C-alpha positions as CSV (number, residue, x, y, z in Angstrom):
1,M,0.0,0.0,0.0
2,V,1.4,3.4,-1.0
3,A,1.6,6.0,1.7
4,A,-0.9,8.8,1.5
5,M,0.3,12.2,0.6
6,T,-0.1,14.9,3.3
7,D,1.6,17.8,1.5
8,K,1.4,18.9,-2.1
9,P,4.7,18.3,-3.8
10,S,6.7,21.0,-5.6
11,V,7.6,20.0,-9.2
12,A,10.2,21.0,-11.8
13,L,8.7,20.1,-15.2
14,I,11.4,19.7,-17.9
15,G,9.6,20.1,-21.2
16,A,6.0,21.4,-21.6
17,G,5.1,19.9,-25.0
18,A,2.2,17.5,-25.6
19,M,2.8,15.2,-22.6
20,G,4.4,17.6,-20.3
21,G,1.7,20.2,-21.0
22,A,-1.1,17.7,-20.4
23,L,0.4,16.7,-17.1
24,L,0.7,20.3,-16.0
25,K,-2.9,21.0,-16.9
26,G,-4.0,18.0,-14.9
27,W,-1.9,18.9,-11.9
28,L,-3.2,22.4,-11.8
29,A,-6.8,21.4,-12.4
30,A,-6.7,18.9,-9.6
31,G,-4.7,21.1,-7.3
32,S,-2.2,18.3,-6.8
33,I,1.0,20.3,-6.8
34,D,2.3,23.3,-4.8
35,A,2.2,25.7,-7.7
36,A,4.0,28.5,-5.9
37,R,7.0,26.3,-5.4
38,S,7.0,24.7,-8.8
39,A,8.5,25.6,-12.1
40,V,8.4,24.7,-15.8
41,F,11.6,24.7,-17.8
42,D,11.2,24.9,-21.6
43,P,13.0,27.4,-23.8
44,N,10.4,27.1,-26.5
45,I,7.3,27.1,-24.2
46,K,4.1,27.9,-26.0
47,D,2.0,31.0,-25.1
48,E,-0.8,28.8,-23.8
49,M,1.5,27.1,-21.3
50,A,3.2,30.3,-20.3
51,G,-0.2,31.9,-19.7
52,L,-1.3,28.9,-17.6
53,C,1.8,29.1,-15.5
54,A,1.3,32.9,-15.0
55,E,-2.3,32.4,-13.9
56,N,-1.3,29.8,-11.4
57,G,1.9,31.3,-10.1
58,V,4.2,28.6,-11.6
59,A,7.7,29.9,-12.5
60,V,8.9,29.6,-16.1
61,N,12.5,28.9,-16.9
62,E,13.7,30.0,-13.4
63,G,14.1,28.5,-10.0
64,E,16.8,26.5,-8.3
65,G,14.6,24.4,-6.0
66,P,14.9,22.3,-4.1
67,F,12.0,20.5,-5.7
68,D,10.3,17.4,-4.5
69,A,10.1,15.9,-8.0
70,M,11.5,16.6,-11.4
71,V,9.4,15.3,-14.3
72,L,11.4,14.6,-17.5
73,A,9.1,15.1,-20.4
74,V,11.5,16.0,-23.2
75,K,11.7,14.1,-26.5
76,P,14.0,11.0,-26.0
77,Q,16.2,12.1,-28.9
78,A,16.9,15.4,-27.1
79,A,17.7,13.9,-23.7
80,A,21.4,13.9,-24.2
81,D,21.5,17.6,-24.9
82,V,18.8,18.7,-22.4
83,L,19.1,16.7,-19.2
84,P,22.7,17.6,-18.2
85,H,21.5,21.2,-17.8
86,Y,19.3,20.1,-15.0
87,A,21.6,17.7,-13.1
88,K,21.8,20.1,-10.2
89,L,18.1,20.0,-9.7
90,A,18.1,16.2,-9.7
91,R,20.4,16.0,-6.6
92,D,17.5,16.5,-4.2
93,A,14.4,15.7,-6.4
94,I,12.9,12.4,-7.5
95,A,13.5,12.4,-11.2
96,I,10.5,10.9,-13.0
97,S,11.0,10.1,-16.6
98,V,8.1,9.8,-19.0
99,M,10.5,9.4,-21.9
100,A,10.3,6.1,-23.9
101,G,13.5,4.2,-24.5
102,K,15.7,5.7,-21.8
103,S,16.8,3.4,-19.0
104,I,17.3,4.5,-15.5
105,A,21.0,3.9,-15.8
106,R,21.2,6.2,-18.9
107,I,19.1,8.9,-17.2
108,Q,21.4,8.8,-14.1
109,D,24.4,9.2,-16.4
110,L,22.9,12.2,-18.1
111,L,21.9,13.7,-14.8
112,E,25.4,13.2,-13.4
113,G,24.5,10.4,-11.0
114,A,21.1,11.5,-9.8
115,P,20.4,9.2,-6.8
116,R,16.6,8.7,-7.3
117,V,15.2,8.1,-10.8
118,A,11.9,6.5,-11.6
119,R,10.4,5.5,-15.0
120,V,6.8,6.0,-16.1
121,M,5.2,4.8,-19.4
122,P,2.0,6.8,-20.1
123,N,0.1,6.6,-23.3
124,L,-1.7,8.9,-25.8
125,P,-5.0,9.3,-23.9
126,A,-3.0,10.7,-21.0
127,A,-3.2,14.0,-23.0
128,I,-6.9,14.1,-22.1
129,G,-6.6,12.7,-18.6
130,R,-7.8,9.2,-19.7
131,G,-4.4,7.5,-20.0
132,A,-3.0,4.3,-18.5
133,S,0.5,4.6,-17.0
134,G,2.9,1.9,-15.8
135,L,5.1,3.1,-12.9
136,Y,8.4,1.7,-11.8
137,A,10.6,2.9,-8.9
138,P,13.8,1.2,-7.7
139,E,14.5,0.6,-4.0
140,A,16.3,4.0,-3.7
141,I,12.8,5.6,-3.8
142,D,10.9,5.2,-0.5
143,A,7.2,5.0,0.2
144,K,6.8,8.8,0.3
145,G,8.6,9.1,-3.0
146,R,6.3,6.5,-4.6
147,A,3.3,8.4,-3.3
148,I,4.6,11.5,-5.0
149,I,5.0,9.6,-8.3
150,E,1.5,8.1,-8.1
151,T,-0.1,11.5,-7.2
152,L,1.5,13.2,-10.2
153,M,0.7,10.5,-12.7
154,Q,-2.9,10.0,-11.6
155,A,-3.5,13.4,-13.3
156,A,-3.0,11.5,-16.5
157,G,-5.4,8.7,-15.7
158,E,-5.1,5.1,-14.4
159,T,-1.8,4.1,-12.8
160,V,-0.3,0.6,-12.3
161,W,2.9,-0.3,-10.5
162,V,5.2,-2.8,-12.1
163,R,7.8,-5.0,-10.4
164,S,10.9,-4.3,-12.6
165,E,12.3,-1.9,-15.1
166,Q,12.1,-4.6,-17.8
167,E,8.3,-4.7,-17.3
168,I,8.2,-1.1,-18.5
169,D,8.8,-2.7,-22.0
170,Y,5.8,-4.8,-21.4
171,V,3.7,-1.8,-20.4
172,T,4.8,-0.1,-23.7
173,A,3.6,-3.1,-25.6
174,V,0.2,-3.3,-23.9
175,S,-0.9,0.3,-23.1
176,G,1.8,2.5,-24.6
177,S,1.2,1.1,-28.1
178,G,-2.3,-0.1,-27.3
179,P,-4.2,3.0,-28.5
180,A,-2.9,2.3,-32.1
181,Y,-4.3,-1.3,-31.9
182,Y,-7.7,0.2,-30.9
183,F,-7.6,2.7,-33.7
184,L,-6.7,0.0,-36.2
185,L,-9.7,-2.1,-35.1
186,T,-11.9,1.0,-35.6
187,E,-10.5,1.4,-39.1
188,A,-11.0,-2.3,-39.9
189,L,-14.6,-2.2,-38.7
190,A,-15.4,0.9,-40.8
191,E,-13.8,-0.7,-43.9
192,A,-15.8,-3.9,-43.3
193,G,-19.0,-1.9,-43.0
194,A,-18.3,-0.1,-46.3
195,S,-17.6,-3.5,-48.0
196,L,-21.1,-4.6,-47.0
197,G,-22.5,-1.6,-48.9
198,L,-22.8,1.1,-46.2
199,D,-21.8,4.6,-47.1
200,R,-18.2,5.1,-46.1
201,Q,-18.9,8.1,-43.9
202,A,-21.7,6.3,-42.2
203,A,-19.6,3.2,-41.6
204,A,-16.8,5.3,-40.2
205,A,-19.2,7.1,-37.8
206,L,-20.8,3.9,-36.6
207,A,-17.4,2.2,-36.1
208,R,-16.0,5.2,-34.2
209,A,-19.0,5.6,-32.0
210,T,-19.2,1.9,-31.3
211,L,-15.6,1.5,-30.1
212,A,-15.7,4.7,-28.1
213,G,-19.0,3.7,-26.5
214,A,-17.8,0.2,-25.7
215,G,-14.7,1.7,-24.0
216,A,-16.8,4.2,-22.0
217,M,-19.1,1.3,-20.9
218,M,-16.2,-0.8,-19.8
219,D,-15.0,2.2,-17.8
220,A,-18.4,2.6,-16.1
221,D,-19.2,-1.1,-15.6
222,A,-17.3,-3.1,-13.0
223,R,-17.9,-6.4,-14.8
224,A,-14.9,-8.2,-16.4
225,P,-14.6,-7.7,-20.2
226,A,-15.3,-11.4,-20.7
227,E,-18.5,-11.1,-18.7
228,M,-19.6,-8.1,-20.7
229,R,-18.8,-9.9,-24.0
230,K,-20.9,-12.8,-23.0
231,A,-23.8,-10.5,-22.1
232,V,-23.8,-9.2,-25.7
233,T,-23.5,-12.6,-27.3
234,S,-26.8,-14.4,-27.8
235,P,-26.5,-18.2,-28.6
236,G,-26.9,-18.6,-32.3
237,G,-27.0,-14.9,-32.9
238,T,-25.1,-12.4,-35.1
239,T,-22.5,-11.6,-32.5
240,E,-21.7,-15.2,-31.9
241,A,-21.3,-15.7,-35.7
242,A,-18.7,-12.9,-35.8
243,L,-16.9,-14.0,-32.6
244,K,-16.4,-17.5,-34.1
245,I,-14.4,-15.9,-36.8
246,F,-12.4,-13.6,-34.5
247,D,-11.9,-16.1,-31.7
248,G,-13.3,-19.5,-32.4
249,D,-11.8,-22.9,-31.5
250,D,-8.3,-21.9,-32.9
251,A,-8.4,-18.6,-30.7
252,A,-7.1,-16.8,-33.8
253,M,-7.5,-13.3,-32.4
254,R,-5.9,-14.0,-29.1
255,K,-3.0,-15.6,-30.8
256,L,-2.6,-12.7,-33.1
257,V,-2.8,-10.1,-30.3
258,E,-0.3,-12.1,-28.2
259,K,2.1,-12.3,-31.2
260,A,1.8,-8.5,-31.8
261,V,2.3,-7.5,-28.2
262,Q,5.4,-9.8,-28.0
263,A,6.8,-8.1,-31.1
264,A,6.2,-4.6,-29.5
265,A,7.8,-5.6,-26.2
266,K,10.8,-7.1,-28.0
267,R,11.2,-3.9,-30.0
268,A,10.8,-1.7,-26.9
269,G,13.7,-3.6,-25.3
270,E,15.9,-3.1,-28.5
271,L,15.2,0.6,-28.5
272,T,16.1,1.2,-24.9
273,D,19.5,2.5,-24.0
């Protein structure tokens, strides 16, 4: 059980682009950080983010801390150029990386031996507060530090702790890349509808609304997905006919998804330095 937070953490956000900006909006909306003691560091900060910081008393490109946490939200390819500039801030703060493909060892190297570094793998819907994030913290980060990490990432949606840094690659394969799988199924369903003779725009609208509605229902209903699937599937009916193609005796869909996720996990490991 993660210890409950009693004080709002101060945060140094490094990078206020799509992900960093979404996190900042979530923190401020939820009142989950001490804005007056926090700062955003981004030399190319957008006017919208700068205005949001000004409205909430968050410093922009200034401040020496100490900060409770430093969230690294820069593009992975820019890490080697950017992170060394903030090594001093990382001496006292928990460095929380939301960058894909950068190991804790590599981040520590770029931050000149930062003692406490955690990795987080969010996904695209985190930008609207509906994401799924895998969290990993090594033993150097205590229960209070883990509580800070969880508090900050809950602004992006659901959070799940994993047991090892390697499992971040598995999170990448399931939820990090997962939205693309969902979008692909929506595309395929729309194309199938059009092949039956539906107007393409109508088929696309039906497919999009159906997948979005099913996701919203799964979020609102506590039943397991398998139970919900069975509730929609009448014996001898249309849904059963389709599911026999997707996932009949040979479990074709499950095998395909497993193979795809394994490929994504393998590639995530190959890309991590």
